[in-house]
N, C-alpha and C positions, 0 to 999 in steps of 0.2 A: 488423465493426467493429475487432476488436482483430488486427492481421495480424500484428505482433511483439510477442510477449511474452516478457520475461526474468526467468528467476527464480533466486535466490541460492539455491545448496546446498551445505553445509558436513558432510551426514551426520547432524546434529542431528535429534531428533523434530521439532522445530518447522519445519525446513527440508522434512522428510519431508510435512508438512502443506502447506508452502507450493508443493512440487511436484504435489501431488494436486490441490491447488485452480488451479493452473496449468494442469493437464492438463484440468480441465472447462472453464474458460474456452475453451482453445484448440479443444476439442472444438466447442463450439456456436458459436463466433465461425469456427472454420475458419482459424486462426491458425498461426503457426509458432512454435516451442516453443525458446527459447534456454538449453540449462542452463548457469550459469556456476558453475564453482569456482574458488577463490581460494589459491593456495600463498601463503602470507606468508612473508616473507625478513626478515633484519636490517639494519640501517642499514651494517652492516661488508659483507653482499653486496651491497648497493645500489651501494657506494662503488666495490667490487671489478667493477662492470659488469654486473651479474647481470642487471638489466633491458635491456641494451644500449643506455643512454642514461642520461640525468639522470632522478632521481626524478620522480614524477608530482606534479602541483602537489595535487590530490585527496588523495594518500596522506599528504602533508606537513601537511594540516589537520586530521589527527586523530592524537591518539596512538595505539599500537600496542595491541591487545587482549592482555592477560596471557595468558601461554602457560598454555594447560590450561584456560581457563575454559568453551570450547564442549565440551570433553568431560566437563566437570562436569556440564554442563546435562542431559546424556542419560540417561535412566533407565537403570539396568543390565539391566533385563530386557528391553527393547526394541532389535531388531534394526535397523540403519539400512538404507535403501534403497540398493542398489548401482547405479551408473551403467548396468550390464547390465539390471537388474530394471526401471529407468526406460524405457530403450529398449522394451524387451519390452513395457510396458504402453501406450507410445506407439504403437507398432507396432500393437498390438491395437485401438486407438481411432483409427488411421488420422491420426495427429498427427504432423506433420515436425517432428524433434527434433533439434536441433543441440548437442555438446557445447562449450563454451568453458572454458580454461583458462588463469586470468590469474595474473600473479604482481604481488605488491607487499607493502608494509610492513606493511597493513591490508585486510580485507577489505571494509570500508563504501568506502574510498576507490577502490577500484577498481572495485566494484558503481556507486558514484555516476556514475564516468567512463562505465561502458559503458551506463548508463540515458540519457544523451544520445541515444541512436539507438534508443530503443525506446516504444512507443505504451503499454506496460505495463510497469512492474517490480512482482514478487510476490516478497515476503519472510515470512519466518516471525518469532515475537517474540523469539527469542534466548535468552531467559532463562527457563529452565524451574525453576528454584531458586524464584524469586518470582513467584506467576501473576500480581500487579500490576503488574508492572516488565518494561518490555521491554530489551533487551540493548543494548548500546553501539553497535553497528554499525548496529543499527536507528535508535537515538537519533541516530546522526549523519547518517543516509540521511535522515531526514525533517526535521533541519534545515537540509539543504544541497538541499532538493527541487528536481528540476529537471523531471522526468516524473512523471507520474500513477504512485503506487505504493500499492499493494494489501498492507495489512498482515494476515495472516491471523489469523482466532481460533485458540485453543489447539486445536481440532479441526478437521475439514473442516466447512464449513456449506453447504449447498444454498441458492443466493441466490434468494430467491421475493419478497422485500421490500426496498426501499432507502427509508432516508430521507436528507433533503438539508436541513440548515439553510441557509437563503435570503436572501439581502441583494442589494438592486440595486446592483449594481457589474459591472465587467467580469469579474472571476475568478467573481461569482457566476452571472452570464449563461453564461459558457463552460461551468463547472462543470453548469448545470442541463440545457442540451443534451448533454452527455455523459451525464448521467444518463438522459435519455431515450431516448437509442440504446441504451444499456447495458441499460437495462428493456425495450426491445422487443426487444432480441437475445436475451435470458435469460427473456423472457415474464414479467417480474418486476413487482410493485406498487411504485408511486412514490410515497413521502409527502414532500410539500413543507413544509417547517416555514419559514414567513415570519418573521423576526425584524427587525422594525422598531419602535422607540420611540415613533412617533407612528403613530395610526391612519389618517390619511390617507395617509402614505407607505405603510403596508401595504396598504392597500385597492389602491392604484396598484399596488404589487409582486404581489399576488394576481391582477389582472386581467391583466397582462403574463405572469406565470408561466403561467396557465391557456390563453391566447391561443396562447403559442408550443408549448406542449405538445400541441396539438390534432394537430401535425404527425406525431406518434408513436402507432401503435396501441397503446396501453398505459390500463393502468385506475392512475388517479391520485386523490390527493385532497389538498388545500390547507387547511392549518391556519395561524394567525396565533399569534406570540408577542412579546407587546410588551417583553420580557426580550432582553437580547444574547443572541448563539448558545452562549456556553459556560455559561450558564446553564440553557440550556432545551434542550439536544441530549441528554444522557443519561436524563434522566426521558422524553423525548418518545421516544427510542430503546426503552427499556425498556416503555413503556405499549404501543407498537405491536407489540413483539415482533419487530423487523427482523432482517435477519440481515447487512446490509450498511449503516454508515453513511459517506456520502460529504461530506469536508469540503471546501468551497471555499477558494482562497485559503492553505493550509495551509504555505505558505512563508514568511508573514507572521507575525510575533511582536508587533509592535506594543508594543514593550518599549524601554528606553533601552540594555540590555545586551544582545548579542547571543545569549548562554547560555540566555537567558529563554526558555521554552518557549511553543508556541501554546496556549492555555488550551482553544479549542474542539476541536482534534486532542486535545489532552491526557484531556478529559471523554470523547470519543468513543470513545479507547482502554479506557476503564474501563467500558465497556458489555459486561457479561458475555454469553460467546457470540457475539459478533459481531464482524466483519470490518469493517475501516476502510480506506477509498479516499482517501488524501489528494492533493488535487488542486491543483496550482499556481496 
């Protein structure tokens, strides 16, 4: 199902988790892993032609991460995985792994551009000093989402149950089919939470979802919430003890100002111990 998996790696603890999670998915899906590291350069370096051309638009859309932030995120007692360590692990698991080194003004912009050609982008949370806060590069990647992006939990999780807050829409339908295929591949249970304010609409959405999920050999259950997805997703995920929350339409913010967040995605990221898959 997932043949091209890109994982961002910078040597921090959260990126170690991302590598482990990506390897687990690649092993089950028979996919190819692309390990991407980004070397940052200054504006002066770019002006001198270090990139061999004009600066990338994605780089220019985000201010550079202050130097030293990522190093401060890493606990002093934990050693990062080396590229050689990752290669050896991939060989042991019979996973094809290719290393890619990119250069840019910030890691977020370069990873965003690389994700255009990925079926899945896997990233860590990025900020280990504040458990409830994601790092600036992760925030940028989610705000400019173009490909399915898995934001890992603080620790590796074995994906055995998936929750999707579902509404009858184009993005909701595409995400539901993606969730069905993913759960079939991972042998995971799927929880569909239909979020429609009117009971008649919710009833039709339940019938439609259950009908189309019959094509997948999975265990699934469908519940109804008459509240919006952002109000229901966190409590529903915790009640069901899910390991992955899949958020449809995660690129949409529904606000006047572009820097305001997608509330459903933000609430999903608050679920303790769960990974979040942002689906555009």
